[in-house]
C-alpha positions in Angstrom: 211.1 -103.3 105.4 208.9 -105.4 105.5 209.9 -108.8 105.4 207.4 -111.0 103.5 206.7 -114.8 105.7 203.4 -115.8 103.4 204.7 -119.6 102.6 204.4 -121.9 105.7 205.6 -125.0 105.3 206.1 -126.9 108.7 206.8 -129.9 109.5 206.1 -131.3 113.3 207.8 -134.4 114.5 209.8 -135.3 117.7 213.2 -134.2 119.2 215.7 -136.9 117.7 218.5 -138.2 120.7 221.3 -135.9 119.4 218.9 -133.5 120.2 217.8 -134.0 123.8 219.3 -131.7 126.5 219.8 -128.4 124.3 218.4 -125.7 124.1 215.7 -125.2 120.9 217.2 -121.7 119.6 220.4 -123.3 119.4 219.4 -125.8 117.0 221.8 -125.5 113.7 219.6 -125.8 109.9 216.4 -126.5 112.0 213.7 -122.9 112.3 211.7 -123.6 115.1 208.6 -122.0 115.6 207.1 -124.3 119.2 207.4 -127.0 120.3 205.8 -129.1 123.4 205.1 -132.5 124.7 201.7 -131.8 123.0 200.8 -131.8 119.8 202.6 -128.2 118.6 199.3 -127.6 116.1 196.6 -127.1 118.5 198.9 -125.9 121.4 199.8 -121.9 120.9 204.2 -121.0 121.2 205.4 -120.1 124.7 208.5 -118.3 125.2 209.8 -120.1 128.3 209.6 -123.0 125.8 212.2 -121.8 123.3 215.0 -121.7 125.8 214.1 -124.2 127.8 216.5 -127.9 127.5 214.5 -130.2 125.1 213.2 -133.2 126.4 213.3 -137.5 125.1 210.0 -137.4 123.3 208.6 -133.7 123.2 207.5 -132.9 119.4 208.8 -130.0 118.1 207.5 -127.7 114.4 209.8 -126.7 112.5 209.7 -124.1 109.4 211.5 -124.3 105.9 211.9 -120.5 105.2 214.0 -118.8 102.8 215.2 -115.6 104.3 216.3 -117.3 107.2 217.4 -121.2 108.1 217.0 -121.8 112.4 217.4 -118.6 114.7 220.7 -116.7 114.6 219.8 -116.3 111.2 217.2 -114.2 112.5 219.3 -112.9 115.0 221.9 -112.1 112.5 219.7 -110.5 110.3 218.2 -108.1 112.8 222.1 -107.7 114.3 222.2 -106.3 110.4 219.1 -104.1 110.3 220.0 -102.4 113.4 223.5 -101.4 112.0 222.5 -100.3 109.3 219.0 -98.6 110.9 216.5 -100.1 109.1 213.0 -100.8 110.9 211.1 -104.5 110.1 208.4 -105.6 110.1 206.5 -108.9 109.5 203.4 -109.6 106.9 201.7 -112.9 107.9 200.3 -115.1 105.2 197.9 -113.7 103.0 194.8 -117.0 103.7 193.4 -117.0 106.9 190.4 -118.3 107.4 188.5 -118.3 111.0 184.6 -119.3 109.9 185.6 -122.5 107.4 186.2 -125.3 108.9 188.0 -126.5 112.1 191.0 -127.4 111.0 191.3 -124.0 108.8 190.2 -122.5 111.8 193.2 -123.9 113.7 195.6 -123.5 110.9 194.8 -120.2 110.6 195.4 -119.1 114.6 199.0 -121.2 114.7 200.3 -119.4 111.3 199.5 -115.3 112.9 201.3 -117.3 116.1 204.4 -118.7 114.1 204.4 -115.0 112.7 205.4 -113.5 115.7 207.9 -116.1 116.9 209.2 -115.0 113.7 208.7 -111.2 113.8 210.3 -111.5 117.7 212.9 -113.5 116.4 214.0 -110.6 114.1 213.6 -107.8 116.1 211.1 -106.6 114.3 207.7 -103.9 116.1 205.2 -105.2 114.1 203.4 -108.9 113.1 201.1 -108.2 109.8 197.9 -110.0 109.0 194.4 -109.8 107.3 191.5 -111.4 109.5 189.9 -113.6 106.4 186.6 -114.0 105.1 183.3 -113.3 107.2 181.0 -116.2 108.4 178.2 -117.4 107.1 175.7 -115.6 110.0 175.4 -112.0 109.6 178.0 -109.7 109.4 178.0 -108.6 112.5 178.0 -111.7 114.6 181.8 -112.3 112.7 182.9 -109.1 113.6 182.3 -110.0 117.1 183.5 -113.5 116.9 186.6 -111.9 115.4 187.1 -109.3 118.0 187.7 -112.3 120.3 190.4 -114.0 117.8 192.1 -111.4 117.8 191.7 -110.3 121.1 193.6 -113.8 122.3 196.4 -113.0 120.0 196.6 -110.1 121.4 197.6 -111.0 124.8 199.3 -114.2 124.0 201.9 -112.3 121.7 202.8 -109.2 124.5 203.5 -112.0 126.6 205.6 -114.1 123.9 207.3 -110.5 123.5 207.3 -109.0 126.5 205.5 -106.4 124.4 208.0 -105.4 122.2 206.0 -106.8 119.1 202.0 -105.8 117.9 199.5 -107.4 115.9 198.5 -105.0 113.1 195.5 -105.4 111.4 194.9 -105.0 107.2 192.0 -103.5 105.9 190.8 -105.7 103.2 189.9 -104.3 99.1 187.6 -107.1 98.7 183.9 -106.8 100.4 183.6 -110.3 101.8 186.7 -110.2 103.5 186.8 -108.7 107.0 188.6 -104.9 106.1 186.7 -101.8 105.8 188.0 -98.7 107.6 185.1 -98.9 110.0 186.0 -102.5 111.1 189.4 -102.2 111.7 189.1 -98.9 112.9 186.9 -100.0 115.5 188.6 -103.3 116.6 192.4 -101.6 117.5 190.6 -99.5 119.8 188.9 -102.4 121.8 191.7 -105.0 121.4 194.9 -103.6 123.6 198.4 -104.2 121.8 196.7 -103.9 117.7 197.9 -100.9 115.2 196.3 -100.4 112.1 197.5 -100.8 108.6 196.6 -97.4 106.3 196.6 -99.4 103.2 195.7 -97.0 101.2 195.3 -99.4 97.6 193.1 -101.5 100.1 191.2 -98.6 101.2 190.5 -97.3 97.7 189.3 -100.4 96.1 186.7 -100.9 99.6 185.0 -97.2 99.5 185.6 -96.6 95.3 187.7 -94.1 95.7 190.8 -93.3 93.6 191.7 -90.5 96.6 193.0 -88.1 93.5 193.7 -85.0 95.9 195.2 -84.3 99.1 191.4 -83.1 100.6 190.0 -86.2 99.9 192.8 -88.1 101.9 193.3 -86.4 104.7 190.5 -86.9 106.8 191.0 -90.6 106.4 195.3 -90.4 107.4 194.0 -88.4 110.6 191.6 -91.1 111.7 194.6 -93.7 110.9 196.9 -91.6 113.2 194.2 -91.1 116.2 194.2 -94.7 116.1 197.9 -95.2 116.3 199.7 -95.1 119.1 202.7 -94.5 118.1 204.2 -93.7 113.5 201.3 -95.3 111.7 201.8 -97.4 109.3 201.1 -97.1 105.7 201.1 -99.8 102.2 200.9 -98.3 98.6 201.1 -99.9 95.9 199.1 -99.2 92.7 195.6 -100.7 92.2 192.8 -101.8 89.4 189.1 -101.8 90.4 186.3 -103.2 89.3 182.9 -103.8 90.2 182.6 -104.8 94.2 186.1 -104.3 94.9 189.9 -104.9 94.2 190.9 -106.4 91.4 194.4 -106.8 91.3 197.5 -104.3 92.8 199.8 -102.9 90.0 203.0 -101.0 89.8 202.3 -97.3 90.7 202.4 -95.9 87.2 199.6 -98.3 86.3 197.4 -98.2 88.7 194.0 -96.5 89.6 195.4 -94.9 92.9 198.6 -91.3 92.4 201.4 -90.8 95.4 201.7 -87.9 94.7 198.2 -86.2 96.8 199.6 -88.5 100.5 203.3 -87.0 99.3 201.7 -83.6 99.6 200.0 -84.1 102.0 202.9 -86.7 104.1 205.1 -83.2 103.5 202.6 -81.1 104.5 202.8 -82.4 108.3 204.3 -83.5 110.9 203.8 -87.5 110.6 206.3 -89.5 112.2 204.6 -92.5 109.4 206.3 -95.8 107.3 205.1 -96.2 103.7 205.7 -100.2 102.4 205.4 -100.6 98.8 203.1 -103.2 98.8 203.4 -103.1 94.5 204.5 -106.1 92.1 207.7 -103.7 91.3 208.7 -103.0 95.1 211.9 -101.7 95.2 211.3 -99.8 92.0 207.9 -97.9 93.3 209.9 -97.9 97.0 212.3 -95.3 95.2 209.9 -93.9 93.0 207.5 -93.7 95.4 210.9 -91.4 97.7 211.4 -89.4 94.9 207.7 -88.2 94.8 208.0 -87.3 98.3 211.8 -86.0 98.1 209.5 -83.1 95.2 207.2 -82.7 97.6 209.3 -81.5 100.4 211.3 -79.3 98.2 208.6 -77.6 96.7 207.1 -77.1 100.9 210.8 -75.8 101.9 210.8 -73.7 98.6 207.8 -72.5 100.2 208.7 -71.7 103.2 212.5 -70.3 102.6 211.2 -68.0 100.1 211.7 -64.5 100.5 209.7 -61.8 101.0 208.7 -59.9 98.0 209.9 -56.0 98.0 208.6 -53.5 98.0 207.9 -51.0 96.0 209.0 -47.8 96.7 205.9 -45.7 97.0 205.6 -43.6 93.4 206.6 -40.0 92.9 204.0 -37.1 92.7 203.9 -36.1 89.3 204.6 -31.8 89.0 203.5 -30.1 85.6 205.1 -27.4 84.5 203.5 -24.3 83.7 205.9 -23.4 81.0 207.6 -25.8 79.0 211.3 -25.6 79.8 214.0 -25.4 77.5 216.0 -28.4 77.0 219.2 -28.1 78.0 222.4 -29.2 76.1 224.9 -30.5 78.9 224.6 -26.8 81.3 224.8 -25.4 78.2 222.1 -22.9 76.8 221.0 -23.3 73.4 222.1 -21.1 70.7 219.9 -18.0 69.3 217.8 -19.9 66.2 218.1 -17.5 63.2 214.4 -16.4 62.0 213.4 -18.5 58.7 213.2 -16.8 55.0 209.3 -16.9 54.0 209.3 -19.3 51.1 205.7 -16.6 49.7 208.5 -13.5 49.5 211.1 -16.1 48.1 209.2 -16.5 44.7 207.3 -13.8 44.5 208.8 -11.7 42.0 209.5 -13.9 39.7 206.3 -15.1 38.8 204.2 -13.5 36.6 201.5 -11.1 37.3 197.5 -12.8 37.3 196.4 -9.7 35.3 199.2 -10.1 32.2 197.9 -11.9 28.9 199.6 -14.1 27.6 199.4 -14.7 23.9 198.1 -18.0 23.1 199.3 -19.9 20.0 197.0 -19.4 16.9 195.6 -22.6 16.9 194.8 -21.9 20.6 193.1 -18.9 20.0 190.5 -19.7 17.2 188.7 -21.9 18.9 188.5 -19.8 22.5 185.6 -18.6 24.4 185.4 -15.2 24.6 187.0 -13.6 27.4 184.7 -12.1 30.1 186.9 -9.6 31.0 
């Protein structure tokens, strides 16, 4: 299950008198994501600060979030997920801009870091994020600068969570936003602690293909599996395409990309993969994908365990007798047949002779032709 942390309402304040000496993670009704003696907006969160008693004049940043009110709620959610055997991940806020103003860049960095703090509190294994728009200069320069930013973020997250939470880099369906297939795969190969996110609708919009069969999507998923040192993480939903890229995500049945080819591919190979529903109908389409996947598994099982076809017996040689045998009547000899009378002999005596002349009526004899006998 992927937790949506898409709306940020931060509040930065000074520590209250009654909070002095308390552990930040133990504060009730306060979801602390950053603290320190300097401005928390411009300084990254440190793991040690969350377990160090608060001092007077310290400043801290708290969030208002619907999932949890404090770190105790985060821990309860983590314990519940483990009890139910649910693997959690977290998605950072969607709007990211590293090439706008300095404030926008600083805010984007902090939002990803706050996502890492919450993911660590939830026991999540991934904090997924986009990387925003390209800069105004050459695209190669923007990619290089984003690589450096991600390197710093991944190193910070690795130190905060002791390697338990990694940064997931998601592709984009818009051509003016970082996230083509080649860019994402190249970035995760260069930066330690990052994982590529196999987002099928975004890739379909970016590459102008709908992946309508398993043969077209197989090489793409193979590249993402090779770049992931662990379970493959995937997103799926319907998508509507427009000229240069993606228009919007839709329910699966209304979109231009079908889940059947991916389900067929995943059922035929032993991939360790998590598929997240990013559809507007989250739960409905998650169950719909589960149904399609189980149907593909059933077809595979039937194919693997089908009984072998029965061998046809060899044809017996056909013996044609020279004389047709008499029909047997349950082992008894057939009765002798009586000779049939000849029909001509039976009626021969009663027929008149052809040479005998028969008298004709007078009216006929009058007009009869002379005989030539």
